Each structure stands twice: as structure tokens, then as C-alpha cells.
C-alpha positions in Angstrom: 0.0 0.0 0.0 1.3 3.5 -0.9 1.0 6.4 1.6 -1.7 8.1 -0.3 -3.8 4.9 -0.6 -3.2 4.3 3.1 -4.5 7.7 4.1 -7.5 7.3 2.0 -8.3 3.9 3.6 -7.6 5.4 7.0 -10.0 8.3 6.4 -12.7 5.9 5.2 -12.3 3.8 8.3 -12.3 6.9 10.5 -15.6 7.9 8.9 -17.2 4.7 10.2 -15.3 4.5 13.5 -15.5 8.2 14.6 -12.3 10.1 13.8 -8.6 9.7 12.7 -7.6 9.8 16.4 -9.2 6.4 16.9 -6.5 5.0 14.5 -3.7 6.8 16.3 -3.5 9.5 13.5 -3.6 13.2 13.8 -6.1 14.8 11.4 -3.8 17.7 10.3 -0.7 15.6 9.7 -1.8 12.0 9.5 1.1 10.9 7.2 3.6 12.2 9.9 2.1 10.2 12.7 1.3 6.6 11.8 -0.4 4.2 14.3 1.6 3.1 17.3 0.7 -0.1 19.2 -0.9 0.9 22.4 -0.1 -2.1 24.6 3.5 -2.8 23.7 5.5 -5.5 25.4 8.9 -4.8 27.0 10.4 -6.8 24.1 10.8 -6.8 20.3 7.3 -6.7 18.8 5.6 -6.3 15.4 4.8 -2.6 14.9 1.5 -1.4 13.6 3.0 -0.1 10.4 6.3 -0.6 8.5 7.4 2.0 5.9 9.4 1.6 2.7 12.6 3.2 1.8 14.7 3.9 -1.3 18.3 4.6 -2.2 20.1 7.8 -3.1 23.4 6.0 -3.8 26.5 4.4 -2.5 30.1 5.7 -2.2 33.5 4.2 -1.3 35.5 6.5 1.0 38.6 5.4 2.9 38.0 1.9 4.3 34.2 2.3 4.1 31.4 1.7 1.7 28.6 4.2 2.5 25.0 4.0 1.4 22.6 6.9 1.7 18.8 6.1 1.8 15.6 7.9 2.5 12.1 7.4 3.8 9.3 9.4 5.3 10.1 11.4 8.4 10.0 9.0 11.3 9.4 9.2 15.0 12.1 7.4 17.0 13.3 7.0 20.5 16.8 8.0 21.7 18.4 6.4 24.8 20.4 8.1 27.5 21.6 5.5 30.0 18.3 3.6 30.6 16.0 6.6 29.9 14.2 6.8 26.5 13.1 10.0 24.9 10.6 10.1 22.0 11.6 12.3 19.0 8.5 13.3 17.2 8.2 14.4 13.6 8.2 18.2 13.4 6.2 20.2 10.9 9.4 21.3 9.1 10.7 17.8 8.7 10.8 16.7 5.0 12.7 13.4 4.9 14.3 10.7 7.1 17.9 10.2 5.8 19.7 7.0 6.6 23.3 6.1 6.2 24.8 2.6 6.4 28.6 2.1 6.6 30.3 -1.2 6.2 33.5 -3.0 5.2 32.9 -4.0 1.6 35.1 -7.1 1.7 33.4 -8.7 4.7 30.0 -6.9 4.7 30.5 -6.1 8.4 28.9 -2.9 9.6 31.2 -0.5 11.4 29.7 1.2 14.4 32.1 4.1 15.0 32.5 5.6 18.4 32.7 9.2 17.2 29.5 8.8 15.2 28.2 10.4 12.0 26.9 13.8 11.0 25.5 15.2 7.8 25.2 18.7 6.2 22.6 19.3 3.5 23.6 22.0 1.0 21.8 23.6 -1.9 23.4 26.0 -4.3 26.3 26.4 -1.9 24.0 27.4 1.0 23.7 25.3 4.2 20.1 24.0 4.4 20.3 21.6 7.4 22.9 20.0 9.7 22.3 17.1 12.0 24.1 14.5 14.0 22.9 11.2 12.6 22.0 8.8 15.4 23.0 5.1 15.4 19.7 3.4 15.1 17.8 0.1 15.1 15.0 -0.5 12.6 13.2 -3.7 11.8 13.4 -2.9 8.0 16.9 -1.3 8.0 18.7 -3.1 10.8 21.6 -1.2 12.3 22.2 2.2 10.6 22.5 5.9 11.2 19.5 8.2 10.7 17.8 11.5 11.4 14.9 13.7 10.1 15.9 16.6 8.0 14.0 19.7 6.9 14.6 20.7 3.2 13.6 23.8 1.2 11.1 22.0 -1.0 11.7 19.9 -4.1 15.1 20.2 -5.9 18.7 19.1 -6.0 20.7 18.9 -2.9 24.2 17.7 -1.8 24.6 15.6 1.4 28.0 15.8 3.0 28.3 12.7 5.3 31.1 12.9 7.9 32.2 9.7 9.6 34.2 9.9 12.8 36.9 7.5 13.8 36.8 4.8 16.4 39.1 3.8 19.2 37.7 0.4 19.9 39.8 -2.7 19.8 40.3 -4.0 16.3 41.8 -7.4 15.3 43.2 -9.0 12.1 43.3 -6.8 9.1 41.1 -4.2 10.9 44.0 -3.3 13.2 44.9 0.4 12.6 41.8 0.9 10.3 38.8 3.1 10.9 40.8 5.5 13.1 40.7 8.6 11.0 37.6 10.7 10.2 36.5 10.8 6.5 33.8 12.6 4.5 31.9 11.7 1.4 29.2 13.5 -0.6 26.0 12.5 -2.3 24.0 14.6 -4.8 20.3 13.8 -4.7 17.1 15.1 -6.1 14.3 15.4 -3.5 10.8 15.0 -4.8 7.8 14.7 -2.5 5.9 12.7 -5.0 8.5 10.0 -5.0 8.6 10.1 -1.2 4.9 9.7 -0.9 5.0 6.8 -3.3 7.1 4.7 -0.9 5.3 1.6 0.3 3.5 1.5 3.6 2.4 -1.8 5.1 -0.1 -2.4 7.9 0.2 -5.4 10.2 -3.3 -5.6 11.7 -3.1 -9.3 12.6 0.4 -9.3 14.2 0.9 -5.8 15.6 2.0 -5.9 19.3 2.9 -9.6 19.1 6.5 -10.6 19.9 8.5 -10.9 16.7 10.0 -8.8 14.0 9.6 -8.3 10.2 12.4 -9.3 8.0 15.0 -6.5 7.1 14.7 -4.9 3.7 15.5 -6.4 0.4 16.3 -3.4 -1.8 17.8 -5.5 -4.6 21.3 -4.2 -3.8 24.1 -5.1 -1.5 23.5 -3.0 1.6 24.5 -4.5 4.9 21.8 -4.4 7.6 24.3 -5.5 10.3 23.4 -9.1 10.9 25.6 -10.9 13.5 27.1 -14.3 12.5 25.0 -17.4 13.2 26.0 -19.3 16.3 27.6 -22.1 14.3 29.9 -19.6 12.6 31.4 -18.2 15.7 35.0 -19.1 16.7 36.1 -21.1 19.7 33.9 -23.2 22.0 30.4 -22.0 22.6 29.6 -21.9 26.3 25.9 -21.1 26.0 23.2 -18.8 24.8 21.0 -16.7 27.1 18.5 -13.9 26.9 18.4 -10.6 28.8 16.1 -7.6 28.0 15.0 -9.7 25.0 18.5 -9.6 23.6 20.3 -12.8 22.8 23.7 -13.3 24.2 26.0 -15.9 22.6 29.1 -16.6 24.7 32.2 -18.4 23.4 35.8 -19.0 24.7 38.6 -18.7 22.1 41.9 -20.4 22.8 44.8 -19.5 20.6 47.7 -21.8 19.6 50.0 -19.9 22.0 47.8 -20.8 25.0 46.0 -17.4 25.3 42.4 -17.5 26.4 39.7 -14.9 25.4 36.1 -14.8 26.4 33.8 -13.4 23.7 30.2 -12.2 24.0 28.0 -11.6 20.9 24.8 -9.8 21.8 22.2 -9.6 19.0 18.5 -9.0 18.5 16.2 -12.0 18.5 14.6 -13.1 15.2 17.0 -11.2 12.8 20.4 -11.3 14.6 21.1 -7.6 14.3 24.2 -6.5 16.2 23.8 -4.6 19.4 26.7 -2.1 19.7 27.5 0.6 22.2 26.9 -1.4 25.4 29.0 -1.5 28.5 29.5 -5.0 29.8 31.6 -6.6 32.5 32.1 -10.2 33.6 33.0 -12.1 36.7 34.2 -15.7 36.7 34.0 -17.8 39.8 35.6 -21.2 40.5 33.9 -22.6 43.5 34.2 -20.0 46.3 37.0 -18.2 44.5 36.5 -15.3 42.1 39.2 -15.8 39.4 38.3 -12.9 37.1 36.4 -9.6 37.4 36.7 -7.0 34.7 35.2 -5.2 31.7 34.5 -6.6 28.3 36.1 -4.6 25.5 34.2 -3.5 22.4 35.9 -5.4 19.6 35.7 -5.3 15.9 36.9 -8.4 13.9 36.8 -8.9 10.1 35.5 -12.4 10.5 32.9 -12.1 13.2 32.2 -8.4 13.4 31.3 -6.3 16.5 31.4 -8.1 19.8 32.7 -7.8 23.4 35.7 -9.7 24.7 38.4 -9.9 27.3 41.6 -11.9 27.8 41.9 -14.1 30.9 44.3 -16.7 32.3 42.0 -19.6 32.0 38.4 -20.7 32.0 37.5 -24.2 33.0 34.5 -26.6 33.1 32.4 -25.8 36.1 33.3 -22.1 36.2 30.4 -19.8 36.8 30.1 -16.7 34.6 28.1 -13.6 35.4 27.9 -11.0 32.6 26.6 -7.7 33.8 25.1 -5.0 31.5 26.3 -1.8 33.0 24.8 0.3 30.2 22.3 -1.0 27.6 22.8 -0.4 23.9 23.1 3.4 23.4 21.3 3.4 20.1 18.1 5.0 18.9 15.2 2.8 18.0 12.2 2.8 15.6 8.8 1.2 16.3 9.2 -2.4 17.4 12.5 -2.0 19.2 11.9 1.0 21.4 10.8 -1.1 24.5 13.5 -3.7 24.2 17.2 -3.9 25.3 16.7 -1.5 28.2 16.1 -3.4 31.5 18.8 -6.0 31.1 19.4 -8.4 34.0 22.8 -10.1 34.4 23.4 -13.2 32.2 24.6 -16.2 34.2 25.8 -19.6 33.0 28.1 -22.4 34.0 30.9 -23.5 31.7 29.9 -27.0 30.4 32.1 -30.0 30.2 33.5 -30.6 26.7 31.4 -33.7 26.3 28.2 -31.7 26.7 28.9 -28.8 24.3 
């Protein structure tokens, strides 16, 4: 269903039901405020509506491949610590711009500590400038996005600035992604094309636990899927849930005897990475605590973004407690905004090799 058709259908329904407000829509700007599930679980859920998107283009800059996409202006929720704040669509907002950045060779998304920002320029004049939030969307996966106000239809230039990262990097990623870079996209904004993006209602599933599949735009854009459990290195110690996130825990032993504990949090259903968390772990062996420390944010060309730490040893029977000191500091679209916030410690016992 296209936006115009959806509004016509909504208006017809409202005529029989009473008013647009009964559908969760505001009469004066219905296309800016689609329905929101009223009784939302504290978990990932099917939203009332999913909205389409389209592409402005891709660029290669430094070590990154960058895609710039667009959709309708979206409401979204930002997170500060464990407190959420709803960002509503303002009357001046014209478009929701989204950037995805990844390593082209591996397809791994790169969540950069210093973040992204964008300037929109027309005829040499600055039209808009925004920090682009790291975000989770059921259709787009992990990306960066923000709403922008433009000066009507026309041709614009988007200047996307990517900050560097100081996180631990391994393999061929060592020394990469440290320096800031910038790339530009020229695009033609047309409200008619924007309003023709697809909009899908989910009347039979909205509010249920679950998630729609990420987009298939017919082109190679990384949505930030974490590797499946069977593809992770080392010995898998277990899989647990906290705050509706899935935590896969492995121990990696190198040929020189070094031991590293690795934790791979991801969304349920679609395995989207969950970056920008603060995690720590304690390891107990009987009555003795043999390790207590933070898990480092780590970026690896084979398994992507995860959290890890070196330790002297980890043995069958050891008890692990992984504490979420700070939940993922990423903005969320409908369907993710109530999940990954109240995250209790993840506890497990290291199994015997014969049981793994």
C-alpha cells in the first residue's frame, strides 16, 4: 500500500469509527504520525506499520562503503543511559535520511565511536545540519539516521562525515577506521517520489512478539546481521536472553595458549548486532573469584562487532556472570523501542566438553 492509498483507507475507516484519532493518527498531519501499538511488550514486537525506503546511492571512501537512503520522516526513541526519549516528527521535517557504513570485503557494519553527521547544502548554502543517530529499525537493521527539513523539491548535496573509532580491532582491521572521513551525495528530492514509498499495515500481528524481515532493496546493503552461532570461533559456552537480547558466549583459545572470552549480543529473530553497550564479567571457580573486569568493544573482520576480554583460564564448572552496566546506546524505531533497556545479568556455567 502507498502512503496516499493508506491515508484514503484510514480516512474511510475513520468515517465509520469516529475520527482519525481512533486510529492513532492526527487529522492535520496523518502521514507524519502513523499508528503506534498501544499495549507494547517490553520486548521486540511487530509494529502497527512498516514503511518503505529507497536509495540515493553508494560511495566508497577510505575503508568504508557508504549508502545513503531515504524514507518518510519517522518518530524514533533515543536512549540516554536507561532513559528513553521520543523524538516526534516536526512540521518542518521533510525526509528521514539514513546512512549505512560497512567494510565491503566482509560486509561487516562499522559502528564508529565518534559517530556520523550530515550537512545538506543547496546552491552552496547550508540548508540543514544534524548528528545522525545510530539506530535500530526492523526494516533497515543497524544504521544511522535523522529527520531533515529541506527547502522543497530540488537538487541537494549531502555531506556525510564519519568519525573515527578507538575500539579494539583485530586482524586486518588493526589500525583501520581510526581517522575521520567525509563523502558527498548529490540527490534530487521529490515529495511525489517520497509519498509513493510503500507502507504496510500489520493488523493481525501488531503488538505480538516478533519482527519483520529486514529490507531487500535489490542491492548489496549491509543491515548488520551478527554471524549465526555455528559460525562463531572457539567453543560455545551457552546462549542466554536478557532484556529480550540474545547473548551468545564463546571462549577462544589460541595456539600460544592465550584464552579470550567473547560475547556476541544480537536482536532476537533477525540477529542484528547490538553495539555501544558497557559489559563486565565475573568468573567464579567454586568459592574463588578468578576474574572480574570489563569486556572490550571489539571489531573483527571475521565475526564483526562483539565484546571480549583476555583471561588466564576458563574451566568446566566455572560460573560466569555477565553484567550489562549500560544497555545499547542506540536510537530505536517502532518495534525496538521497548527492548534492550532493563537488562538483567546473564549467568551460566561452563559446560564439560562432552556436553557442548
